[in-house]
C-alpha positions in Angstrom: 42.7 26.5 -44.3 45.3 25.8 -41.9 43.2 24.3 -39.9 42.2 21.9 -43.2 46.2 21.9 -43.7 46.8 20.0 -40.6 43.7 17.9 -40.6 45.4 16.4 -43.7 48.8 16.2 -42.1 46.9 14.4 -38.9 45.3 11.9 -41.5 48.5 11.0 -43.8 50.6 10.8 -40.6 47.9 8.1 -38.8 47.9 6.3 -42.5 51.6 5.9 -42.5 51.6 5.2 -39.1 48.6 2.7 -39.2 50.2 1.0 -42.9 53.8 0.9 -40.5 52.4 -1.4 -38.3 50.9 -4.1 -40.2 54.8 -4.7 -41.3 54.6 -8.1 -39.4 57.9 -8.7 -40.4 59.2 -10.3 -37.2 59.5 -12.5 -34.4 56.3 -13.4 -32.9 56.1 -15.6 -29.4 53.2 -16.9 -27.6 52.5 -20.1 -25.7 50.3 -23.3 -26.4 47.8 -24.7 -24.7 48.1 -28.1 -25.3 48.9 -31.7 -24.7 52.6 -33.0 -24.8 56.3 -34.3 -23.7 57.3 -30.7 -22.9 56.4 -29.3 -19.7 55.9 -25.3 -21.1 54.6 -25.2 -24.7 56.9 -22.0 -26.2 56.2 -21.1 -29.4 58.3 -18.9 -32.1 56.9 -17.9 -35.4 59.7 -15.9 -37.4 57.8 -14.1 -40.2 59.1 -12.8 -42.8 56.4 -10.9 -44.9 56.6 -9.8 -49.2 53.1 -8.1 -49.8 50.8 -10.6 -48.8 52.4 -14.0 -49.0 54.1 -14.7 -45.7 56.8 -17.5 -45.3 59.2 -18.3 -42.4 60.1 -20.7 -39.8 57.9 -21.6 -36.7 59.9 -23.1 -33.1 57.6 -25.5 -30.9 60.0 -25.2 -27.6 60.2 -26.3 -23.8 63.3 -24.3 -24.3 66.5 -24.0 -26.8 67.7 -27.7 -26.5 64.4 -28.9 -26.5 62.2 -28.7 -29.9 60.7 -29.0 -33.1 61.7 -26.2 -36.0 58.9 -26.1 -38.8 58.9 -24.2 -42.2 55.7 -22.2 -43.4 53.9 -20.5 -45.3 50.7 -17.8 -45.8 49.3 -15.3 -45.9 48.4 -11.8 -45.0 44.9 -9.6 -45.8 46.2 -6.0 -44.9 42.4 -4.7 -45.2 41.4 -7.1 -42.5 44.8 -7.9 -40.8 44.1 -11.1 -40.6 46.9 -14.1 -41.2 46.6 -17.5 -42.4 49.7 -20.2 -41.9 50.1 -23.5 -42.7 53.2 -25.2 -41.3 54.5 -27.2 -43.4 58.3 -29.4 -43.9 59.6 -30.4 -40.3 63.4 -28.8 -40.7 64.8 -29.5 -37.2 64.0 -31.3 -34.6 65.4 -32.6 -30.9 62.8 -33.9 -28.2 62.7 -37.1 -26.3 61.7 -40.0 -28.5 58.3 -40.4 -26.7 56.9 -37.3 -28.4 55.6 -36.5 -31.3 55.1 -34.0 -33.6 52.2 -32.0 -34.3 52.1 -29.6 -38.2 49.5 -26.9 -37.0 47.7 -24.4 -38.7 47.2 -20.6 -37.6 44.5 -17.8 -38.0 45.6 -14.8 -36.7 44.9 -11.1 -36.6 47.1 -8.4 -36.3 46.1 -5.8 -33.2 48.4 -2.7 -32.1 47.9 -0.9 -28.7 50.3 1.8 -28.0 53.9 0.0 -28.6 52.4 -3.5 -27.9 51.8 -5.5 -30.8 50.3 -8.8 -31.1 48.6 -11.9 -33.0 45.9 -13.0 -31.6 43.5 -15.8 -33.1 43.7 -20.2 -33.0 45.3 -22.7 -34.1 45.2 -26.7 -35.4 46.8 -29.1 -36.4 47.4 -33.0 -36.4 50.1 -35.4 -35.8 53.1 -35.5 -38.3 52.3 -38.5 -41.0 48.7 -39.4 -39.4 45.4 -37.9 -39.2 44.9 -37.9 -36.0 44.2 -34.4 -34.3 46.3 -32.2 -32.1 44.2 -30.0 -29.4 43.9 -26.8 -30.9 42.6 -23.9 -29.5 43.0 -19.9 -28.7 46.6 -18.2 -28.3 48.3 -15.2 -28.1 51.9 -13.9 -29.6 52.9 -11.0 -28.7 56.3 -9.7 -31.1 59.3 -9.5 -29.4 62.9 -8.2 -30.6 65.3 -11.4 -31.0 64.7 -14.8 -31.9 65.4 -17.1 -28.2 67.6 -19.2 -30.5 69.8 -16.4 -31.6 72.7 -17.5 -29.8 73.2 -21.0 -31.8 73.6 -20.7 -35.5 72.1 -23.8 -37.1 74.0 -24.5 -40.3 72.4 -26.7 -43.1 74.9 -29.1 -45.2 73.7 -31.6 -48.5 76.7 -34.0 -47.2 77.2 -36.2 -45.1 81.0 -36.0 -44.6 81.7 -32.5 -42.4 84.4 -31.3 -41.5 85.5 -28.8 -38.8 88.5 -26.5 -38.3 89.0 -24.1 -35.6 91.9 -21.6 -34.9 92.2 -18.8 -33.0 90.7 -15.5 -33.9 93.1 -12.3 -34.4 95.2 -12.4 -31.8 97.4 -15.9 -30.7 96.9 -16.1 -26.9 96.9 -19.4 -25.8 93.3 -19.9 -25.3 92.8 -24.3 -24.9 89.6 -25.7 -25.8 87.6 -29.0 -26.0 85.1 -29.9 -28.3 82.2 -31.5 -28.2 79.9 -33.0 -31.1 76.6 -34.9 -29.5 77.8 -34.3 -25.9 81.3 -36.8 -26.4 84.2 -35.7 -26.3 86.0 -35.3 -29.8 89.3 -32.8 -28.7 90.2 -31.7 -24.9 92.5 -29.6 -24.4 93.7 -28.3 -27.4 95.0 -25.2 -27.4 94.4 -23.2 -30.5 96.7 -21.3 -33.1 97.0 -20.1 -36.6 97.1 -23.8 -37.4 94.1 -26.0 -37.4 92.5 -27.7 -34.9 90.5 -30.3 -36.7 87.6 -33.2 -36.4 84.9 -34.6 -38.6 81.5 -35.7 -38.3 79.8 -38.1 -40.0 75.7 -37.5 -41.0 74.0 -40.1 -42.2 69.6 -40.1 -42.6 69.5 -41.8 -39.5 71.5 -39.0 -37.9 70.4 -36.2 -39.8 71.4 -33.6 -36.7 74.6 -32.6 -34.6 75.2 -29.6 -32.4 78.7 -28.7 -31.8 79.9 -27.2 -28.7 83.6 -25.8 -27.3 84.3 -25.8 -23.9 86.7 -22.6 -22.7 88.9 -24.4 -20.6 91.2 -21.6 -20.3 90.7 -17.7 -20.8 93.9 -17.1 -22.7 95.6 -13.5 -21.8 92.6 -12.0 -23.8 89.9 -12.8 -22.4 87.1 -14.5 -23.3 88.6 -17.6 -25.6 87.2 -16.8 -28.9 87.5 -19.2 -32.3 86.8 -19.1 -35.5 85.3 -22.0 -36.7 85.5 -23.6 -40.4 82.8 -25.9 -41.3 83.0 -27.6 -44.9 80.6 -29.6 -46.8 81.3 -30.5 -49.9 81.8 -27.8 -51.8 80.5 -24.8 -49.0 82.4 -23.6 -46.5 81.0 -21.7 -43.6 83.3 -19.3 -40.9 81.8 -18.5 -37.9 83.4 -16.9 -34.6 82.5 -18.6 -31.3 83.3 -17.0 -28.3 83.2 -19.1 -25.5 84.3 -18.4 -21.4 84.3 -20.5 -18.0 80.5 -20.2 -17.2 79.0 -21.0 -20.9 80.2 -22.9 -23.7 79.3 -21.7 -27.7 77.1 -24.2 -29.9 77.0 -24.6 -32.9 74.1 -27.0 -34.7 74.8 -29.0 -38.0 71.6 -30.5 -40.0 71.6 -32.4 -43.0 68.7 -30.8 -45.1 67.5 -33.1 -47.9 66.2 -30.6 -50.1 69.8 -29.1 -50.7 70.6 -32.0 -51.9 68.4 -32.9 -54.5 68.5 -29.3 -55.6 72.2 -30.2 -57.1 71.8 -33.1 -57.8 68.4 -31.8 -60.4 71.3 -28.7 -61.0 74.3 -31.4 -61.4 71.9 -33.6 -64.2 70.3 -30.5 -66.1 74.4 -29.6 -66.6 75.2 -33.0 -68.0 72.4 -33.0 -70.6 73.5 -32.4 -74.6 72.7 -29.0 -75.7 70.0 -29.7 -78.1 68.0 -31.3 -75.1 
């Protein structure tokens, strides 16, 4: 009887372990063997699994300054451990003008060996807005603990008029900063305090991606140089804490998201309707 209970306990524990091992939500990194404008073709999948339904974002990148970000949807069959992912909307990109974007599909299988988790399979794709095929081929992705893009927040906005307010964080200690927008200086050698240092960003359809960089001109009396950045976009307000030093600046990316605007316009139109419509 004891042997049976022990065997049952072992089987139950194994099943729990296997089920837990099939939780594929998280970050996965691999390398694409493809011709393109990047010397190194890295890819990161940020998977959010809800049952059999998968959604998330994919980054095809050389480094955090040269990348294409797309949303994807897909499915996961737990019995066969197979994933099917289809990239869709291109949400952000920052690549040389000579480059083209490849929208990809992935057919992958989940594997676990000890503590190492991988997704192995094949990818295919077409050049954005065309029927021209990308190279395609095999791919292996490994689970990673955190995104390569974790240190650069990305703020989606639904208006082209953006206000940036910089404050000293907590105790005012003499921090001075220079602020650049798209590598152009907009504030220089300004001291942070209780009153904001203010600048503006204009976003239009031809230029819907902007990078804000805060450079520390000194470290004040309490290193590092830390500021609170308030981003005001229409009725939306985002508060971020930025920290920079003499060797590393702080950056934020601002992206105009047309889908947010469409949703807002739809809601506004519905609110204007008469009650009997």
